[in-house]
C-alpha positions in Angstrom: 39.2 -47.3 18.2 41.1 -50.6 18.5 40.1 -53.1 21.2 41.7 -52.5 24.6 44.2 -54.7 26.4 42.8 -56.1 29.6 45.1 -55.6 32.6 44.2 -57.7 35.7 45.8 -56.5 39.0 45.5 -59.4 41.5 46.6 -57.1 44.3 46.7 -53.4 44.9 50.2 -53.8 46.1 51.4 -54.4 42.5 49.8 -51.9 40.1 50.7 -52.0 36.4 52.7 -48.9 37.0 55.4 -48.0 34.5 54.6 -51.0 32.3 51.1 -49.4 31.8 52.7 -46.1 30.9 55.0 -47.7 28.4 52.2 -49.7 26.8 50.0 -46.5 26.5 53.0 -44.6 25.1 53.3 -47.4 22.5 49.7 -46.7 21.4 47.7 -49.3 23.3 44.5 -48.7 25.1 44.3 -50.4 28.5 41.4 -51.5 30.6 42.8 -51.9 34.1 40.7 -54.0 36.6 41.4 -55.2 40.1 40.7 -58.8 41.0 38.2 -60.3 41.4 36.3 -57.9 39.2 37.8 -59.3 35.9 35.7 -60.6 33.1 35.4 -64.4 32.4 36.2 -64.0 28.7 38.9 -62.4 26.6 36.4 -61.7 23.8 36.6 -58.1 22.8 40.1 -57.6 24.1 43.3 -57.3 22.0 45.5 -58.6 24.8 45.8 -59.7 28.4 48.3 -58.6 31.0 48.2 -60.2 34.5 50.3 -58.5 37.2 51.7 -59.8 40.6 50.5 -60.2 44.1 51.4 -61.8 47.4 49.3 -64.9 47.0 50.5 -68.2 45.6 49.4 -69.2 42.1 47.4 -72.2 43.5 46.2 -70.8 46.8 42.6 -71.5 45.8 41.3 -72.1 49.3 42.4 -68.7 50.5 41.8 -66.9 47.1 38.7 -68.5 45.6 38.9 -66.5 42.3 42.3 -67.9 41.3 40.8 -70.7 39.3 38.8 -68.2 37.2 41.9 -66.2 36.5 43.8 -69.3 35.5 40.8 -70.2 33.2 41.0 -66.7 31.7 44.7 -67.2 30.9 43.9 -70.6 29.3 41.2 -69.0 27.2 43.6 -66.3 26.0 46.3 -68.8 25.1 43.8 -71.0 23.2 42.4 -68.0 21.3 46.0 -66.7 20.6 45.2 -63.4 22.3 48.6 -61.9 23.3 49.4 -62.5 27.0 52.0 -61.1 29.3 52.2 -62.4 32.9 54.3 -60.6 35.4 55.6 -62.5 38.6 52.4 -64.0 40.0 50.9 -63.5 36.5 53.7 -65.6 35.0 53.3 -68.2 37.7 49.5 -68.3 37.0 50.2 -68.7 33.3 52.5 -71.7 34.0 50.2 -73.3 36.6 47.2 -72.9 34.3 48.9 -75.0 31.6 50.4 -77.8 33.6 53.5 -76.2 35.0 54.5 -76.5 38.7 54.8 -73.6 41.1 56.2 -74.2 44.6 57.7 -72.3 47.5 61.3 -71.7 46.6 63.4 -74.0 48.8 66.4 -71.5 48.4 64.4 -68.7 49.9 63.1 -65.5 48.4 64.7 -63.6 45.6 64.7 -59.9 46.3 65.7 -56.5 44.8 67.9 -55.6 41.9 69.2 -58.7 40.0 70.3 -59.9 36.6 68.8 -62.6 34.5 70.4 -64.4 31.5 68.8 -64.9 28.2 68.8 -68.5 27.0 69.4 -69.6 23.4 65.7 -69.5 22.3 65.6 -65.8 23.1 67.7 -65.1 20.0 64.6 -65.5 17.8 61.9 -64.4 20.2 60.0 -61.3 19.1 60.1 -59.7 22.6 63.5 -60.9 23.9 65.8 -61.0 20.9 66.9 -57.3 21.1 67.4 -57.3 24.9 70.9 -57.3 26.5 72.3 -60.7 27.3 71.9 -60.1 31.0 69.2 -57.5 31.6 68.5 -55.8 34.9 65.3 -56.7 36.6 63.6 -56.3 40.0 62.9 -59.4 42.0 60.4 -59.9 44.8 59.1 -63.5 45.1 58.9 -66.3 47.5 57.6 -69.0 45.1 59.2 -70.3 41.9 58.2 -72.1 38.7 60.1 -75.4 39.0 58.5 -77.0 35.9 57.4 -75.2 32.8 54.2 -76.2 31.0 54.5 -78.8 28.3 55.6 -77.1 25.1 56.8 -73.9 26.8 60.1 -72.4 25.7 62.6 -71.1 28.3 63.8 -67.6 27.5 65.7 -66.4 30.6 67.2 -68.0 33.7 69.4 -67.3 36.7 71.3 -69.3 39.3 68.7 -68.6 41.9 65.6 -69.3 39.9 65.9 -71.5 36.8 62.7 -70.3 35.0 62.8 -66.5 34.9 60.9 -66.1 31.6 59.2 -68.4 29.1 57.0 -68.3 26.0 53.9 -70.5 25.7 52.2 -71.1 22.4 52.7 -68.4 19.8 51.9 -65.1 21.7 52.0 -65.7 25.4 54.9 -64.8 27.7 55.5 -65.2 31.4 58.0 -63.4 33.6 59.1 -64.4 37.1 60.6 -60.9 37.7 59.2 -57.4 37.8 59.7 -54.6 35.3 56.8 -52.3 36.3 57.9 -51.2 39.7 58.8 -47.8 41.1 61.2 -47.4 44.1 58.1 -46.5 46.2 56.5 -49.8 45.3 59.6 -51.8 46.3 59.8 -49.8 49.6 56.1 -50.7 50.3 56.8 -54.4 49.6 59.8 -54.3 52.0 57.6 -52.8 54.7 54.8 -55.3 54.1 57.1 -58.3 54.3 59.4 -57.0 57.0 58.1 -59.6 59.5 59.2 -62.6 57.4 62.4 -61.0 56.2 63.7 -59.8 59.6 67.2 -61.4 58.8 67.6 -59.3 55.7 69.0 -55.8 55.4 65.9 -54.5 53.6 67.2 -50.9 53.6 70.1 -51.9 51.5 67.9 -54.0 49.2 65.5 -51.1 48.6 68.3 -48.6 48.1 70.0 -50.7 45.4 66.6 -51.4 43.7 66.0 -47.7 43.6 69.3 -47.1 41.9 68.7 -49.6 39.2 65.3 -48.4 38.1 66.6 -46.2 35.3 68.4 -49.2 33.9 65.3 -51.3 34.1 63.4 -48.7 32.1 66.1 -48.5 29.5 65.9 -52.2 28.9 62.2 -53.0 29.4 60.5 -50.0 27.8 61.5 -51.4 24.3 60.3 -54.8 25.5 56.8 -53.3 26.2 56.9 -51.6 22.8 57.6 -55.0 21.2 54.6 -56.5 23.1 52.5 -53.6 21.8 53.6 -54.5 18.2 52.5 -58.1 18.9 49.1 -56.9 20.2 48.5 -54.9 17.1 49.5 -57.7 14.7 49.6 -61.1 16.4 49.2 -62.9 13.1 52.6 -61.7 12.1 54.3 -63.6 15.0 56.0 -66.8 14.1 55.7 -69.8 16.4 58.5 -70.4 18.8 61.3 -72.3 17.2 61.7 -75.8 18.6 64.3 -78.5 17.8 64.9 -78.9 14.1 63.4 -82.1 12.7 64.2 -83.3 9.2 63.1 -86.3 7.0 65.8 -85.6 4.4 68.4 -88.1 3.6 71.3 -88.1 6.0 74.4 -86.1 5.2 77.5 -88.2 5.0 80.1 -85.9 3.5 82.6 -85.1 6.3 83.3 -81.6 5.1 79.6 -80.7 5.0 79.1 -82.2 8.5 82.0 -80.2 9.8 80.8 -76.9 8.3 77.3 -77.5 9.6 78.6 -78.2 13.1 80.8 -75.1 13.0 77.8 -73.0 12.0 75.6 -74.4 14.7 78.3 -73.8 17.3 78.7 -70.2 16.2 74.9 -69.6 16.4 74.7 -71.2 19.8 77.6 -69.1 21.1 76.0 -65.9 19.9 72.6 -66.8 21.4 73.7 -68.4 24.7 74.3 -66.2 27.7 76.5 -67.3 30.6 74.6 -67.7 33.8 75.1 -64.4 35.6 76.1 -64.6 39.2 73.5 -63.0 41.5 74.4 -59.4 42.2 76.1 -59.0 45.5 73.3 -59.0 48.1 73.9 -56.9 51.2 70.8 -58.5 52.6 71.7 -60.5 55.6 72.2 -58.5 58.7 75.6 -59.0 60.3 73.9 -60.4 63.4 71.5 -62.7 61.6 73.5 -65.9 62.2 73.0 -69.1 60.2 69.9 -68.6 58.1 70.4 -71.6 55.7 67.3 -73.7 55.0 
């Protein structure tokens, strides 16, 4: 039997859920553990998945095991063990490698939303076949403002610039959720109702429930692609960075024009327009001015 994928759940409020089902359906064996009962090494595991939770990625004083989880993520990236971080998991992946995670000054991002693939996604083994603006579920108060050195941005949105990124050869971080069920989103709304009193959470939850079939249609194949990486990480090429050449400069004007036209066509095909956030019937009519 092949080695299992270690799945760490920092909080019982965000189980691996449908993502776990998709990975198992794709042939992977999962070992699911709740924090803080995770191992201190990735030795013996074929991959590492870290889920979400209500804590901040650097809330070490309140959550003393966070440094150990960040260290586990660093060990996995160093050993080139395939990694997938979801929401808090993605933030922890970023923070563990020099990125910056802070409270989002624009407020929380909630419910069913769209993100836009960026140009690097065109050659990424997980993102290249996704729609230009895939559906996702959002529920976060913090945001990654600075990606780790060397990380490649794969998706963005007007509300949150760094929605997805790739670090090293086989590590990916997501700011959004793909694993939820409508019941999980409802539970989050109930848990956070006190700090979201100005939002129409019933409308947010209803729209999130309606989009879950679309989320599965898009992200089940993504999970299958991650399973392929887990089975054969050596087949994955490094993320493509800026082209560097030591060849002699091209001076022929026709050759330059042809090269520029080809580059423009490639970028047009790979670059998604920034989607506008989906209409959010979140603020209650009597909420007043809630700008911050």
